[in-house]
N, C-alpha and C positions, 0 to 999 in steps of 0.2 A: 423462578430463576431469575437471578439479576444478568444483567449483560454483561460481560469483560473483552476485550479485547486483548492480541499479541501483536506486536510488530514481527513483521517475518524477515525485515531487514532492518539497518542500521544504517543511516542518509550517508552515503558520500557524494552526490552527484553523478554518481555513475551506476548501472545494474548490465552485469553480465548477461548474455542470452546467447542461446545455441539455435542455429539454423541448419540447413541442406546446405552442403559445400557443391557448388556448382562444378566444380573443376575432380571432382571426386566421389564416382557414383556410391549410394547409399552413406558417404562420409554426411561428418557435420564439421563445421566450423564455428570458436565461439566469436562472440563480437562486444564490444564494449561500446553502451549507447549515454549521452549525458541525460540525466532527466530533473525535476523537480519535484518528485513525489518518492514517497514510501509504499513496499506493499503491508496490509493489516489484515488480520482476519480477525472476526468481529462472531463472537459465543453465546448463544441463548439457550441451555440445555442441550438439545440435538442438534439445532441449527446453526451453521455456522455460514457463514460470509466473505470472502474475501475482495477486495477492491482495494485500488490502490486512493491515497490521499495524498494531494498535493503540501509539500511541505510550506513552513514561513522563515521568510529571513528578513534581518535586522532593518534599520531606516535605511541603509546604505543599499540594499536591493542585491546585497553579494555574501554575506554575513550568515549560515545558518542559525535559526533561533529553535534552541530545544525546547522551550518552556511557552514559546507560543505553538511551536507543533505539535506537541502532548495537548494543548490545550484546543486545538483545532481538530486533535483526532477525538477526543470525547466530543464535540460539537457532531462529529459526523456518525459516531456512536448513537447519539440519541437519535438519528435520523434514522437508522439503519436498525433501532429498538422500536422504534414506531413502525417502519415497514413491517419486521416481525409480527408486530403484535396484529397487523393489516392480513397477514397472511400474503403478503405482496411477496415477501423472501421466505423461502421456504427450504 
């Protein structure tokens, strides 16, 4: 079976996460962080591997480059595929 990937999020430059709220016992709070990556899940048959992949920017260093990011994900996918074939990712 061929390896495939799915972007688990759309790049916005921000990511929300939940953490324990020190001011509320048992409570949580949501925080937003600046990021330069997206979460991607790679699948080959029954094996799945989720990891962060850095996004690409245009020459100005600030404009997100969708086409280059897609190419970067595909490059990472080849490395993940090799590791799956070697049994390093199970």
